C-alpha positions as CSV (number, residue, x, y, z in Angstrom):
1,M,-79.4,30.8,-51.7
2,R,-82.2,28.6,-53.0
3,Y,-81.9,25.0,-54.2
4,I,-83.8,23.3,-56.9
5,S,-84.4,19.6,-57.9
6,T,-82.8,18.0,-60.9
7,R,-86.2,16.7,-61.8
8,G,-88.0,20.0,-61.7
9,Q,-91.1,19.1,-59.7
10,A,-90.1,19.6,-56.1
11,P,-90.3,23.1,-54.3
12,A,-87.2,25.2,-54.1
13,L,-85.7,25.1,-50.6
14,N,-83.2,27.1,-48.5
15,F,-79.9,25.6,-47.2
16,E,-81.4,24.5,-43.9
17,D,-84.3,22.6,-45.5
18,V,-82.0,21.1,-48.1
19,L,-79.7,19.8,-45.4
20,L,-82.6,18.0,-43.8
21,A,-84.4,16.9,-47.0
22,G,-81.6,15.0,-48.7
23,L,-83.4,13.6,-51.7
24,A,-86.1,15.9,-53.2
25,T,-89.8,14.9,-53.2
26,D,-89.8,14.2,-56.9
27,G,-86.9,11.8,-56.6
28,G,-84.3,14.3,-57.8
29,L,-81.2,15.7,-56.2
30,Y,-80.9,19.3,-55.0
31,V,-78.5,21.8,-56.6
32,P,-78.0,25.6,-56.1
33,E,-80.4,27.6,-58.2
34,N,-77.4,29.8,-59.1
35,L,-73.8,28.9,-58.5
36,P,-71.6,31.6,-56.9
37,R,-68.7,32.7,-59.0
38,F,-65.4,34.1,-57.7
39,T,-62.9,36.4,-59.5
40,Q,-59.3,35.4,-60.1
41,E,-58.3,38.3,-57.8
42,E,-60.6,37.0,-55.0
43,I,-59.3,33.4,-55.2
44,A,-55.7,34.7,-55.2
45,S,-56.3,36.6,-52.1
46,W,-57.0,33.3,-50.3
47,A,-53.5,32.0,-50.7
48,G,-52.0,31.0,-47.3
49,L,-55.3,31.0,-45.4
50,P,-55.8,28.1,-42.8
51,Y,-58.1,25.4,-44.1
52,H,-61.1,26.4,-42.0
53,E,-60.8,30.0,-43.1
54,L,-60.6,29.0,-46.8
55,A,-63.6,26.7,-46.3
56,F,-65.5,29.7,-44.9
57,R,-64.8,31.8,-48.0
58,V,-65.7,29.0,-50.4
59,M,-68.9,27.8,-48.7
60,R,-70.4,31.0,-47.2
61,P,-72.5,31.7,-50.2
62,F,-74.2,28.3,-50.0
63,V,-75.4,28.9,-46.4
64,T,-76.3,32.6,-46.6
65,G,-79.6,33.3,-45.0
66,S,-79.5,30.1,-42.9
67,I,-76.4,30.3,-40.7
68,P,-74.9,33.6,-39.4
69,D,-71.2,34.1,-40.3
70,A,-70.0,34.0,-36.8
71,D,-71.7,30.6,-36.1
72,F,-70.6,29.1,-39.4
73,K,-66.9,30.1,-38.7
74,K,-67.1,28.4,-35.3
75,I,-68.6,25.2,-36.9
76,L,-65.8,25.1,-39.5
77,E,-63.0,25.7,-37.0
78,E,-64.4,22.8,-34.8
79,T,-64.8,20.6,-37.9
80,Y,-61.3,20.8,-39.2
81,G,-59.7,21.1,-35.8
82,V,-60.0,17.3,-35.3
83,F,-57.8,16.5,-38.3
84,S,-54.4,15.1,-37.3
85,H,-52.3,17.2,-39.8
86,N,-52.0,21.0,-39.4
87,A,-52.4,21.4,-43.1
88,V,-55.6,19.3,-43.0
89,A,-55.1,18.2,-46.7
90,P,-51.3,18.3,-47.4
91,L,-49.9,17.7,-50.9
92,R,-47.3,15.0,-51.4
93,Q,-45.1,15.1,-54.5
94,L,-44.7,11.9,-56.5
95,N,-42.6,13.4,-59.3
96,G,-41.9,16.8,-61.0
97,N,-45.5,17.8,-61.6
98,E,-47.5,15.0,-60.1
99,W,-49.0,15.3,-56.6
100,V,-51.2,13.3,-54.2
101,L,-53.6,15.4,-52.1
102,E,-53.8,13.5,-48.8
103,L,-57.4,13.5,-47.7
104,F,-57.0,10.9,-45.0
105,H,-56.0,12.8,-42.0
106,G,-59.4,12.9,-40.4
107,P,-60.7,10.6,-37.7
108,T,-61.7,7.7,-39.9
109,L,-58.7,8.0,-42.4
110,A,-60.7,8.7,-45.5
111,F,-61.9,11.7,-47.5
112,K,-65.5,11.4,-46.3
113,D,-64.4,13.0,-43.0
114,F,-64.1,16.4,-44.8
115,A,-67.9,16.4,-45.4
116,L,-69.3,14.2,-42.6
117,Q,-67.5,15.9,-39.7
118,L,-69.1,19.1,-41.0
119,L,-72.5,17.5,-41.7
120,G,-72.8,16.2,-38.1
121,R,-72.1,19.7,-36.7
122,L,-74.5,21.3,-39.1
123,L,-77.2,18.9,-38.1
124,D,-76.6,19.5,-34.5
125,Y,-76.9,23.3,-35.0
126,V,-80.1,23.2,-37.1
127,L,-81.9,20.5,-35.1
128,E,-81.2,22.2,-31.8
129,K,-82.4,25.5,-33.3
130,R,-85.6,23.8,-34.5
131,G,-86.2,21.5,-31.5
132,E,-86.4,18.5,-33.9
133,R,-85.3,14.9,-33.9
134,V,-84.4,13.0,-37.1
135,V,-83.4,9.5,-38.2
136,I,-80.4,9.0,-40.6
137,V,-80.5,6.0,-42.8
138,G,-77.3,5.7,-44.9
139,A,-75.7,3.3,-47.2
140,T,-72.0,2.7,-47.5
141,S,-69.5,0.8,-49.7
142,G,-66.9,1.2,-47.0
143,D,-65.9,4.7,-45.9
144,T,-69.1,6.8,-45.7
145,G,-70.4,4.6,-42.8
146,S,-67.6,5.1,-40.3
147,A,-67.2,8.8,-41.2
148,A,-71.0,9.4,-40.8
149,I,-71.1,7.6,-37.4
150,E,-67.9,9.4,-36.2
151,G,-69.4,12.8,-37.4
152,C,-72.8,12.2,-35.9
153,K,-72.2,10.1,-32.8
154,H,-72.5,13.0,-30.4
155,C,-75.6,14.5,-32.0
156,E,-78.3,14.7,-29.4
157,N,-81.1,14.7,-31.9
158,V,-80.1,12.1,-34.3
159,D,-80.5,8.3,-34.6
160,I,-78.2,6.8,-37.2
161,F,-78.6,3.5,-39.1
162,I,-75.9,2.6,-41.6
163,L,-76.3,-0.2,-44.1
164,H,-73.2,-1.9,-45.6
165,P,-73.0,-5.0,-47.8
166,H,-72.3,-8.0,-45.6
167,N,-68.7,-9.3,-46.1
168,R,-68.0,-6.8,-48.9
169,V,-66.0,-4.1,-47.0
170,S,-62.6,-4.4,-45.6
171,E,-62.1,-5.6,-42.0
172,V,-60.8,-2.2,-41.0
173,Q,-63.7,-0.3,-42.7
174,R,-66.2,-2.7,-41.0
175,R,-64.6,-2.4,-37.5
176,Q,-64.4,1.4,-37.8
177,M,-68.3,1.2,-37.9
178,T,-69.2,-1.7,-35.7
179,T,-66.9,-0.8,-32.8
180,L,-68.5,2.6,-32.2
181,F,-71.2,2.2,-29.6
182,G,-74.0,4.4,-28.6
183,E,-77.9,4.3,-28.0
184,N,-78.3,6.2,-31.2
185,I,-75.8,4.1,-33.4
186,H,-77.0,1.1,-35.4
187,N,-74.9,-0.8,-37.9
188,I,-76.8,-3.2,-40.4
189,A,-75.1,-5.6,-42.7
190,I,-77.3,-6.4,-45.7
191,E,-77.1,-9.8,-47.4
192,G,-76.5,-8.1,-50.8
193,N,-74.3,-5.5,-52.5
194,F,-73.9,-1.7,-52.1
195,D,-76.4,-1.0,-54.9
196,D,-79.0,-2.9,-52.9
197,C,-78.2,-0.8,-49.8
198,Q,-78.4,2.4,-51.8
199,E,-81.7,1.4,-53.4
200,M,-83.1,0.7,-49.9
201,V,-82.1,4.2,-48.8
202,K,-83.7,5.8,-51.8
203,A,-86.9,3.8,-51.4
204,S,-87.1,4.8,-47.7
205,F,-86.8,8.5,-48.7
206,A,-89.7,8.1,-51.3
207,D,-92.0,6.6,-48.7
208,Q,-91.3,7.6,-45.0
209,S,-94.4,6.3,-43.4
210,F,-92.6,3.6,-41.6
211,L,-91.0,6.4,-39.5
212,K,-94.4,7.4,-38.0
213,G,-93.8,11.1,-38.5
214,T,-90.1,11.4,-37.8
215,R,-88.0,13.0,-40.5
216,L,-85.4,11.0,-42.5
217,V,-82.1,12.7,-43.2
218,A,-79.4,11.6,-45.8
219,V,-75.8,11.3,-45.1
220,N,-74.9,9.9,-48.5
221,S,-73.5,12.1,-51.2
222,I,-77.1,12.9,-52.3
223,N,-77.0,15.4,-49.4
224,W,-75.9,18.7,-50.9
225,A,-73.9,19.6,-47.7
226,R,-71.5,16.8,-48.6
227,I,-70.8,18.0,-52.1
228,M,-70.5,21.6,-50.8
229,A,-67.7,20.6,-48.3
230,Q,-65.8,18.7,-50.9
231,I,-65.5,21.8,-53.2
232,V,-63.1,23.4,-50.8
233,Y,-60.1,21.1,-51.2
234,Y,-60.0,21.7,-54.9
235,F,-59.4,25.4,-54.1
236,H,-57.0,24.4,-51.4
237,A,-54.9,22.3,-53.7
238,A,-54.8,24.7,-56.6
239,L,-53.7,27.5,-54.3
240,Q,-50.7,25.5,-53.1
241,L,-49.7,25.0,-56.8
242,G,-49.8,28.5,-58.1
243,G,-53.6,28.8,-58.8
244,P,-55.5,30.6,-59.9
245,A,-52.6,32.1,-62.0
246,R,-52.1,28.7,-63.4
247,S,-54.6,25.8,-64.3
248,V,-54.4,22.5,-62.4
249,S,-55.8,19.0,-63.4
250,F,-57.3,16.5,-61.1
251,S,-57.6,12.6,-61.2
252,V,-60.3,11.5,-58.9
253,P,-61.1,7.9,-57.7
254,T,-64.8,7.9,-57.8
255,G,-67.8,5.5,-57.9
256,N,-70.7,7.6,-57.0
257,F,-69.5,10.8,-58.9
258,G,-69.9,13.0,-55.8
259,D,-66.2,13.8,-55.2
260,I,-65.4,14.6,-58.9
261,F,-68.7,16.6,-59.2
262,A,-67.3,18.8,-56.5
263,G,-64.3,19.5,-58.7
264,Y,-66.7,20.3,-61.7
265,L,-68.4,22.8,-59.4
266,A,-65.1,24.4,-58.3
267,R,-64.3,25.0,-61.9
268,N,-67.7,26.6,-62.6
269,M,-67.1,28.8,-59.5
270,G,-64.0,30.3,-61.1
271,L,-61.1,27.9,-60.2
272,P,-59.1,27.3,-63.4
273,I,-59.3,23.5,-63.8
274,N,-57.9,22.1,-67.1
275,Q,-59.0,18.5,-66.8
276,L,-61.0,16.1,-64.5
277,I,-60.2,12.4,-64.8
278,V,-62.8,9.9,-63.6
279,A,-60.7,7.0,-62.2
280,T,-62.7,3.9,-61.5
281,N,-62.2,0.1,-61.1
282,R,-63.8,-2.8,-62.9
283,N,-67.2,-1.5,-62.0
284,D,-66.9,1.0,-64.8
285,I,-70.3,2.5,-65.7
286,L,-68.8,6.1,-65.5
287,H,-65.9,5.2,-67.7
288,R,-68.2,3.6,-70.2
289,F,-70.2,6.8,-70.4
290,M,-67.2,9.2,-70.6
291,S,-65.4,7.0,-73.2
292,G,-68.4,5.8,-75.3
293,N,-71.6,7.6,-74.2
294,Q,-73.0,4.4,-72.7
295,Y,-74.6,4.7,-69.2
296,V,-75.7,1.1,-68.8
297,K,-76.0,-1.1,-65.8
298,D,-73.7,-4.2,-65.7
299,T,-72.9,-6.9,-63.2
300,L,-71.4,-5.6,-60.0
301,H,-67.9,-7.1,-59.1
302,A,-66.1,-7.2,-55.8
303,T,-62.6,-5.7,-56.2
304,L,-59.7,-4.6,-54.1
305,S,-61.0,-1.1,-54.1
306,P,-64.5,-1.8,-52.5
307,S,-65.4,1.9,-51.9
308,M,-65.9,2.1,-55.7
309,D,-67.8,-1.2,-56.0
310,I,-70.9,0.7,-57.2
311,M,-72.9,0.3,-60.4
312,V,-75.3,3.2,-60.2
313,S,-73.6,6.5,-59.6
314,S,-76.2,8.6,-57.8
315,N,-74.5,12.0,-58.2
316,F,-74.1,11.6,-62.0
317,E,-77.7,13.0,-62.2
318,R,-76.4,16.3,-61.1
319,L,-74.0,16.6,-64.1
320,L,-76.7,15.3,-66.5
321,F,-79.0,18.2,-65.2
322,D,-76.3,20.8,-66.4
323,L,-75.6,18.9,-69.6
324,H,-79.3,19.2,-70.5
325,G,-79.6,22.9,-69.8
326,R,-81.0,22.3,-66.3
327,N,-84.2,20.8,-67.8
328,G,-85.8,18.9,-65.0
329,A,-88.4,17.2,-67.3
330,A,-85.6,15.8,-69.5
331,I,-83.7,14.4,-66.5
332,A,-86.9,12.8,-65.1
333,G,-87.3,11.2,-68.5
334,L,-83.8,9.9,-68.6
335,M,-83.9,8.5,-65.1
336,D,-87.2,6.8,-66.0
337,T,-85.6,5.2,-69.1
338,F,-82.7,4.1,-66.9
339,K,-85.0,2.5,-64.4
340,Q,-87.1,0.7,-67.0
341,G,-84.3,-0.4,-69.4
342,G,-81.1,-0.2,-67.4
343,G,-79.3,2.3,-69.5
344,F,-79.3,5.3,-71.8
345,S,-77.1,7.5,-74.0
346,V,-77.4,11.2,-74.4
347,E,-77.4,13.4,-77.5
348,Q,-74.0,13.6,-79.2
349,E,-73.5,17.3,-78.5
350,R,-74.2,16.9,-74.8
351,W,-71.7,14.0,-74.6
352,T,-69.1,16.0,-76.5
353,E,-69.6,18.9,-74.1
354,A,-68.8,16.6,-71.1
355,R,-65.7,15.3,-72.8
356,K,-64.3,18.9,-73.1
357,L,-63.5,18.6,-69.4
358,F,-63.7,14.9,-68.4
359,D,-61.6,11.9,-69.3
360,S,-61.7,8.5,-67.7
361,L,-60.1,5.2,-67.1
362,A,-61.1,1.8,-65.6
363,V,-58.4,0.0,-63.7
364,D,-58.4,-3.6,-62.8
365,D,-57.1,-5.2,-59.7
366,A,-53.8,-6.4,-61.4
367,Q,-53.1,-2.9,-62.6
368,T,-54.0,-1.4,-59.2
369,C,-51.4,-3.7,-57.5
370,E,-48.8,-2.9,-60.2
371,T,-49.3,0.8,-59.5
372,I,-49.0,0.5,-55.7
373,A,-45.7,-1.5,-56.1
374,E,-44.4,0.9,-58.8
375,V,-45.1,4.1,-56.8
376,F,-43.7,2.5,-53.6
377,E,-40.5,1.5,-55.4
378,Q,-40.0,4.9,-57.0
379,T,-40.9,7.1,-54.1
380,G,-41.4,5.1,-50.9
381,E,-45.0,6.3,-50.8
382,L,-47.6,3.7,-50.0
383,L,-50.9,4.2,-51.8
384,D,-54.3,2.7,-50.9
385,P,-55.9,0.9,-53.9
386,H,-58.3,3.7,-54.7
387,T,-55.6,6.3,-54.8
388,A,-53.4,4.0,-56.9
389,I,-56.2,3.8,-59.5
390,G,-56.2,7.6,-59.5
391,V,-52.5,7.6,-60.2
392,K,-52.9,5.0,-63.0
393,A,-55.6,7.0,-64.6
394,A,-53.7,10.3,-64.2
395,R,-50.6,8.8,-66.1
396,E,-52.7,7.2,-68.8
397,C,-55.2,10.1,-69.5
398,R,-53.1,13.2,-68.8
399,R,-53.5,15.9,-71.5
400,S,-50.5,18.1,-70.6
401,L,-47.3,17.5,-68.7
402,D,-47.0,21.2,-68.1
403,I,-50.0,21.5,-66.0
404,P,-49.8,20.2,-62.4
405,M,-51.7,16.9,-61.9
406,V,-53.2,16.3,-58.5
407,I,-54.5,12.8,-57.6
408,L,-57.0,12.8,-54.7
409,G,-55.6,10.5,-52.0
410,T,-58.9,9.2,-50.8
411,A,-58.0,6.8,-48.0
412,H,-55.1,5.7,-45.8
413,P,-53.5,2.4,-47.0
414,V,-53.9,0.8,-43.6
415,K,-57.6,0.4,-44.4
416,F,-56.8,-2.0,-47.3
417,P,-54.1,-4.4,-46.3
418,D,-55.3,-7.0,-48.8
419,A,-54.4,-4.8,-51.7
420,V,-51.1,-3.8,-50.2
421,E,-50.2,-7.5,-49.6
422,K,-51.1,-8.5,-53.1
423,A,-49.0,-5.6,-54.5
424,G,-46.0,-7.3,-52.8
425,V,-45.0,-4.3,-50.8
426,G,-43.1,-5.5,-47.8
427,K,-44.0,-2.6,-45.5
428,A,-45.7,-3.2,-42.2
429,L,-49.0,-1.3,-41.9
430,E,-49.7,0.2,-38.5
431,L,-52.9,1.8,-37.5
432,P,-52.7,5.4,-36.1
433,A,-52.5,5.7,-32.4
434,H,-56.3,6.5,-31.9
435,L,-57.1,3.2,-33.7
436,S,-54.2,1.1,-32.5
437,D,-56.6,-1.3,-30.5
438,L,-59.2,-1.5,-33.3
439,F,-58.8,-5.3,-33.8
440,E,-59.3,-6.0,-30.0
441,R,-62.5,-3.9,-29.7
442,D,-65.9,-5.6,-29.4
443,E,-68.2,-5.3,-32.4
444,R,-72.0,-4.7,-32.6
445,C,-73.8,-5.2,-35.9
446,T,-77.1,-6.8,-37.1
447,V,-77.2,-8.9,-40.3
448,L,-80.5,-8.5,-42.1
449,P,-81.8,-10.0,-45.4
450,N,-81.8,-8.0,-48.6
451,D,-85.4,-7.0,-47.8
452,L,-86.7,-3.4,-47.6
453,K,-89.5,-4.2,-45.1
454,A,-87.2,-6.0,-42.8
455,V,-84.8,-3.0,-42.7
456,Q,-87.6,-0.5,-42.3
457,A,-89.1,-2.6,-39.4
458,F,-85.7,-2.6,-37.7
459,V,-85.3,1.1,-38.0
460,S,-88.8,1.7,-36.7
461,Q,-88.3,-0.6,-33.7
462,H,-84.9,0.8,-32.7
463,G,-85.1,4.5,-33.4
464,N,-85.4,7.2,-30.7
465,R,-82.4,5.9,-28.7
466,G,-83.8,2.3,-28.5
467,K,-87.5,3.2,-28.1
468,P,-89.8,2.3,-30.9
469,L,-90.7,5.2,-33.1
C-alpha cells in the first residue's frame, strides 16, 4: 500500500513512513493511493467476529508490506483488550430503528481511544524496529490529548507534548491530561483557542528545525493511522444491524471531519451506507458547506460541546481531494485561497456530488440540553452533549425511517457535567472506578502565551525525557 498527498507535490510513502510523517512535506494530508474494496460476501463473512479480529480484516490492506500479519494481530488484540466492555463498541437502542454506538468504553472514555490506543502501539513497534526516537506535538479540543497521552505514555521512544486551549476544555478533560505524569509527558495550556493550537502544530510540521534533527510525529487526525482505525467501527455497527444485506445510516458529531471521513471511506470500501449526517454545534463551518456550499471562517464560540469548538476542519481536505478527482494542484489552490481569503466555494457539480451522501445540522446549546433531557426522559439513557447533537441531527435530517440510524456516541457524559446539569437531568454522574480519584490527583501543566516560538522553545528545552534536544 502506498500513500499520496492531497496536494500532489510530496513523495508517495509506505504505511510505516506515513505513520511517522503525519503531515506531508507539501502541507497536504496523506491518503491511500488506492482504497481496498471488499465484496458483500466478504463483509458478511465477518459477522460475529470479536472486535480485534474484525479490525484485522478491515485494516490489514493498509499496513501490508510494513507489518507482518502475526505482529499486527497481536497489536490489535492488545489495543482493544484494554476496553472495559467485552463488545468494545456496543450498540444501545433508543427507539425502534435508532441506535447509539457507544465509543466511550476505552481508558479515557472517548472515541479517540479507538485510534490512539492503536497509534501508541504502532509507534512503539515501528520505532523499536528502526531504533529511532520521536517527538509528538499534538493539539486537542478536549479528548485527543488524554487519549494520546494514555496511548503513548509507555512508549520508550516518544516524548509527547499536548497543547490545549487554556480554560476551554472541561475539568474532567483537563484532569485526564494533567494528572498523567511521566518524564516524557508534557501538557501545555495555550492562552488562545483550539484553532491557535492546531495552527502551531501545523507550523511546527512545516519547519522542524527547532527539534535539532529529531523527527516530529502527529497524533491529531491528520495522521492516517487514526482515520484507518476509525473505519472499523462503521463495519462493526453495520454488521450488528443486518449489514451488508441492508444499508445503514450514521449521524456523526464532528468538528475536524476525521470521524465522519472514516465513514465515507467505509462506504467506498464496500459497506452499504445510505446517509452520513454531519452533526455540529454553533461552530458550523462544515454545516455551512454541506447546506450552502460556503466553507468560510467565522468567529469561534465556546459551547457546551467543546470537542467540536473548531473553526477549521483539517480532515475536510481529504474529502475535497476526492471531490476534485484527486487533483492535488486543485486542492493546493483551494487551500491557498482559504489561507488568503478565509473561505471558498466549490463548483456546483462537486458540491452536488457531496450532497448525495452527506446531510448536516448545526445544533446550539439550548437544543443540545433539550435533547439530553428528552432522551433521558424517554429512555433513561444519559447522553454527553456531543452525542446529543448527533441525536438531534439524526432526527432532523434522516432520509428514511426504514433504514437503521446509528448515532456515534463519542464520549461518556461524566466528562461534561455542565451540560448535564444545564439539561436539568437529576442523575448523579459517577466516574468509572479507574478514574474515581481524578479530582484528588495532583496536576502538572504549563501555561504558555499564544506564541509559536515560545512553544517551540519549550519543546526543544524539555524533549528527550527532560534533556534539551
